[in-house]
C-alpha positions in Angstrom: -19.0 -42.2 -8.4 -20.8 -40.6 -5.4 -17.4 -39.8 -3.8 -16.3 -37.9 -6.9 -19.6 -36.0 -7.0 -19.1 -35.0 -3.3 -15.6 -33.8 -4.0 -16.8 -31.7 -7.0 -19.5 -30.2 -4.8 -17.0 -29.4 -2.1 -14.7 -27.8 -4.6 -17.5 -25.8 -6.1 -18.6 -24.6 -2.6 -15.1 -23.5 -1.8 -14.8 -21.6 -5.0 -18.2 -19.9 -4.5 -17.3 -19.0 -0.9 -13.9 -17.6 -2.0 -15.6 -15.5 -4.6 -18.0 -14.0 -2.1 -15.3 -13.6 0.5 -12.8 -11.9 -1.8 -15.3 -9.7 -3.5 -16.7 -8.6 -0.2 -14.8 -5.4 -0.2 -16.6 -2.9 -2.4 -15.6 0.7 -3.0 -18.5 3.1 -3.5 -18.5 6.4 -5.2 -17.8 8.2 -1.9 -14.1 9.0 -1.5 -13.7 7.8 2.0 -15.9 4.9 2.9 -15.0 1.3 2.3 -17.3 -1.6 3.0 -16.3 -5.2 3.5 -15.6 -7.9 6.0 -13.7 -6.2 8.9 -10.7 -8.5 8.8 -10.5 -8.2 5.0 -10.7 -4.5 4.5 -8.5 -3.3 1.6 -6.8 0.0 1.7 -6.0 2.2 -1.3 -3.8 5.3 -1.3 -5.5 8.6 -2.2 -2.4 10.1 -3.9 1.0 8.7 -4.9 3.4 9.1 -2.0 6.5 11.2 -2.4 9.3 9.0 -3.7 11.9 11.7 -4.5 14.5 12.0 -1.8 15.7 15.5 -3.0 12.2 16.8 -2.9 11.6 15.3 0.5 14.8 16.9 1.8 14.6 20.3 0.2 10.8 21.0 0.6 10.1 18.7 3.5 12.8 20.4 5.7 10.5 23.4 6.1 7.0 22.0 5.7 5.1 18.8 5.0 6.4 17.4 1.6 3.0 17.7 -0.2 2.5 15.0 -2.8 2.7 16.3 -6.3 -0.7 14.7 -7.1 -2.4 17.3 -4.9 -1.9 20.2 -7.5 -1.9 20.4 -11.3 1.2 20.9 -13.4 0.4 24.6 -14.0 0.4 25.2 -10.2 3.7 23.5 -9.7 5.3 25.4 -12.5 4.0 28.7 -11.1 5.2 27.8 -7.6 8.6 26.8 -8.7 9.2 30.0 -10.6 8.5 32.1 -7.5 10.6 30.5 -4.9 12.3 33.8 -3.9 8.9 34.6 -2.2 7.5 31.2 -1.3 4.6 32.1 1.0 6.7 34.8 2.7 10.0 32.8 2.8 12.9 32.6 0.4 13.1 29.0 -0.8 15.4 29.6 -3.8 17.3 26.6 -5.0 20.3 26.3 -7.4 19.2 25.9 -11.0 19.9 22.2 -11.3 18.0 21.3 -8.2 15.1 23.5 -9.1 14.8 21.9 -12.6 15.1 18.4 -11.1 12.3 19.1 -8.6 10.1 20.8 -11.2 10.5 17.8 -13.5 9.5 15.5 -10.6 6.5 17.6 -9.6 5.2 18.0 -13.2 5.6 14.3 -14.0 3.6 13.4 -10.9 1.1 16.3 -10.8 -2.6 15.8 -10.3 -3.4 16.1 -14.0 -1.1 13.2 -14.8 -2.2 11.0 -11.9 -4.7 8.1 -11.8 -5.2 8.4 -8.0 -8.7 9.2 -6.9 -8.0 12.4 -4.9 -5.8 13.8 -7.7 -8.7 13.2 -10.2 -11.2 14.8 -7.9 -9.0 17.8 -7.3 -8.6 18.3 -11.1 -12.4 17.9 -11.5 -13.0 20.7 -8.9 -10.9 23.3 -10.7 -12.4 25.9 -12.9 -11.0 26.4 -16.4 -7.8 28.5 -16.1 -7.6 28.2 -12.3 -4.0 27.8 -11.1 -4.1 27.4 -7.3 -0.9 27.7 -5.3 -2.3 26.1 -2.2 -4.1 22.8 -2.0 -6.4 24.4 0.5 -7.6 26.9 -2.2 -9.1 24.1 -4.4 -12.8 23.6 -4.3 -12.3 19.9 -3.6 -10.3 20.7 -0.4 -12.8 23.3 0.8 -15.7 20.9 0.3 -13.9 18.1 2.2 -13.0 20.4 5.1 -16.1 22.7 5.2 -17.7 21.0 8.3 -14.5 21.2 10.5 -14.7 24.3 12.8 -11.8 26.7 12.5 -11.1 26.3 16.3 -10.1 22.7 15.6 -7.5 23.7 13.0 -6.5 27.4 12.8 -7.0 28.1 16.6 -5.6 24.7 17.6 -2.0 25.1 18.8 -1.2 21.6 17.7 -2.4 22.2 14.1 -2.5 25.9 13.4 -3.2 25.7 9.6 -4.9 23.7 7.0 -1.5 23.2 5.4 -0.4 20.9 8.2 -2.1 17.8 6.7 0.0 15.4 8.8 -1.3 16.9 12.0 -4.7 15.3 11.5 -4.2 12.9 8.6 -1.9 10.4 10.4 -1.0 8.6 7.2 -0.7 11.6 5.0 3.0 11.0 4.3 2.1 7.6 2.9 -0.5 9.2 0.6 -3.6 8.3 2.6 -6.2 11.0 3.4 -9.0 8.7 4.3 -11.7 10.4 6.6 -11.7 7.2 8.7 -8.1 8.0 9.7 -8.5 11.6 10.8 -7.5 12.3 14.4 -7.5 16.0 15.2 -5.1 16.9 18.1 -7.0 17.8 21.2 -10.3 16.8 19.6 -9.9 13.2 18.7 -11.2 11.2 15.8 -13.3 13.2 13.4 -16.6 11.8 12.3 -18.1 13.3 9.2 
């Protein structure tokens, strides 16, 4: 009888330890900070990664293929109707490709996303606001307000806030975690 009691206690201890261990990673209200046991640190993507090859090829051939979850539907619709003057360049597409890309962008836009940064971008927009640049959103401005211009705009290896991938090394995968920021020529950025 004592042997069974010891086994039950051992099993209970293992279950209790497992519960503590696997619940050790807690996500706070802050966007970027994760707490937990160093070797058991979970990672969550901030926005859905680009999963459309045509979009990656057409848009990503000229600039970083921004995830659709970084702007709302109205922004993508407005942008896709003005491709003849896309930030100073002609990015016109044939009608079929344009419709296909618009459908992809709309279906995955920030207002249709459950990812945390998409939700926070939407929450930062004023009613009726239709930004064409992610860097025009209040959320973006708040997240980048402490970074000196010389680290971005005046930095020959970055040059613009639109070059997310220059500092956010896992941006293509959909991760914009502050803990992963490495500014070229400056190093790891600490908030």
